[in-house]
Structures are given as structure tokens and as C-alpha cells.
C-alpha positions in Angstrom: 178.6 211.0 20.8 179.8 212.3 24.2 183.1 212.3 26.0 183.4 211.1 29.6 182.8 214.6 31.0 179.5 214.9 29.0 181.0 217.3 26.4 180.1 216.6 22.7 183.0 215.8 20.5 183.2 219.2 18.8 183.2 220.9 22.3 186.0 218.5 23.4 188.1 219.6 20.4 188.2 223.1 21.7 190.6 222.0 24.5 193.4 221.1 22.0 196.0 223.4 20.6 196.5 223.9 16.9 199.4 221.4 16.7 197.4 218.7 18.4 194.3 219.3 16.2 196.5 219.1 13.1 198.0 215.8 14.3 194.5 214.4 15.0 193.1 215.6 11.7 196.0 214.0 9.8 195.8 210.8 11.8 192.0 210.5 11.4 192.3 211.2 7.7 194.9 208.5 7.3 192.8 206.0 9.3 189.7 206.9 7.2 191.8 206.2 4.0 193.0 202.9 5.4 189.5 201.8 6.4 188.1 202.9 3.0 190.8 200.8 1.2 189.9 197.8 3.4 186.2 198.3 2.7 186.8 198.4 -1.1 189.0 195.4 -0.9 186.4 193.4 1.1 183.6 194.4 -1.3 185.8 193.5 -4.4 186.7 190.1 -2.8 183.0 189.3 -2.2 182.1 190.4 -5.8 184.9 188.3 -7.3 183.8 185.2 -5.2 180.3 185.6 -6.6 181.6 186.0 -10.2 183.8 182.9 -9.8 180.9 180.7 -8.6 178.5 182.1 -11.1 176.2 183.6 -8.5 174.1 186.7 -9.0 172.3 186.7 -5.7 173.8 186.9 -2.2 171.8 185.7 0.8 173.6 185.3 4.1 172.4 185.5 7.7 172.8 189.3 7.8 173.2 190.4 4.2 171.5 190.2 0.9 172.7 191.5 -2.4 172.6 191.3 -6.2 175.4 191.2 -8.7 174.3 193.6 -11.5 175.7 193.1 -15.0 178.3 195.7 -16.1 177.6 198.1 -19.0 178.3 196.9 -22.5 181.2 198.7 -24.2 181.4 198.9 -28.0 184.5 199.4 -30.1 185.4 199.3 -33.7 189.0 198.4 -34.5 189.3 199.9 -38.0 186.7 202.7 -38.2 187.8 203.9 -41.6 187.3 200.4 -43.2 184.0 200.0 -41.4 182.7 203.3 -42.6 183.9 202.6 -46.2 182.1 199.2 -46.2 178.8 200.9 -45.2 179.3 203.8 -47.6 179.7 201.3 -50.5 176.2 200.1 -50.0 175.0 203.2 -51.9 173.6 206.6 -51.3 170.5 207.1 -49.3 169.0 209.1 -46.5 170.5 206.8 -44.0 174.0 207.5 -45.2 173.7 211.1 -43.9 172.8 209.5 -40.5 176.0 207.4 -40.8 178.0 210.5 -41.3 176.8 211.6 -37.8 178.4 208.5 -36.3 181.8 209.7 -37.4 182.2 213.3 -36.2 184.4 215.7 -38.2 187.3 216.4 -38.0 188.2 212.7 -37.9 192.0 212.7 -37.3 193.4 212.0 -34.7 191.9 208.5 -34.4 188.4 208.3 -35.9 185.9 207.2 -33.3 182.4 206.0 -33.9 179.3 207.4 -32.1 177.7 204.1 -31.1 174.4 205.8 -30.3 174.0 206.6 -34.0 175.2 203.1 -35.0 172.6 201.5 -32.6 169.9 203.4 -34.4 171.2 202.3 -37.9 171.4 198.8 -36.6 167.7 198.7 -35.9 167.1 198.8 -39.7 168.5 195.3 -40.0 169.7 193.8 -43.3 173.2 194.4 -44.7 173.7 197.5 -42.6 173.1 195.6 -39.3 175.3 192.7 -40.6 178.2 195.0 -41.3 177.8 196.7 -37.9 177.7 193.3 -36.2 180.9 192.1 -38.1 182.9 195.3 -37.4 181.9 196.2 -33.9 183.2 194.4 -30.8 181.1 194.5 -27.7 182.3 193.6 -24.2 180.4 193.7 -21.0 182.2 195.5 -18.2 182.7 194.1 -14.7 179.5 193.5 -12.7 178.7 195.6 -9.7 177.6 194.3 -6.3 174.8 196.0 -4.4 174.6 195.0 -0.7 171.8 195.6 1.8 171.8 194.7 5.5 168.9 192.5 6.4 166.5 194.0 8.9 166.5 192.0 12.2 163.2 190.4 13.3 161.4 192.6 15.8 163.7 195.6 15.1 
């Protein structure tokens, strides 16, 4: 990038006093923030339009993109009751693994380590059934990945 007198932009900045540079820096930062908000808004509007029409692929004249599914978030509303139900199934080696899903000290609110619960779930049976009953899973918002198409002959 050059100025009209063939100086590069950093060289051209040397001509300004400190007050002018501070004004420019603040103005450019504010403009960058404004443009960033507009870009995020446009991206979100496009993502939302795709969600509303049930699309997962974008293919326009100049752009292509994919709507990637969001992560799945797991929760357990009543962790104490959930743990008690599993514990009543009896003692076994897997019960020690269950203890690892509920780190100590439990209070304040007991939370489950879903990585451990996922491993226990793989065993199936009553354990998997209780985990399925107690755990609520919700998929997060999808993300949109965009790529500009390469023009022919470019």
C-alpha cells in the first residue's frame, strides 16, 4: 500500500504528531470494531437463514459453505438421584468407575463427568438405560464455514 507521494503507509505516519496519531488509532480501532460487528451479524444472518430452510450446504455464484452441526451438551438435572439409582444396582468394579464421574468434594452442586458416564454407557443394559433416562442431551448451534470460490482462469 502506498500513498500518493510513493511513501509506504508506515512511513507516511511519521509525518503526524502524537495527538493526530492517537486520533487516527482510536478512529481506526472504532471502525474495525464496527466492521467486525457487521461481519459477525452478516455471518449469523446467513447461518440462521440456512437453519430456517433446513440447508446444510451453501452454493452461490461466489461462495460455498457447509453448516456443521454443533457440539452435543449433556446435563443431568438431579445428579444425586441419578447416582443413587446407579449405586442401587449393586457393588462391582464398575461402581468405582462411577465414583470417578462424580468428583469429590461434591457440594456445591454436584456435577457429572460425562466422559466417564459415556464409557459406562458403552456397557449397555440397565446402566445405559438409567444414564439415558437421567441425562439430557442438546445439540448446540451449528457453525457455518464459508469459502470463496476460485474464479475460472485465476
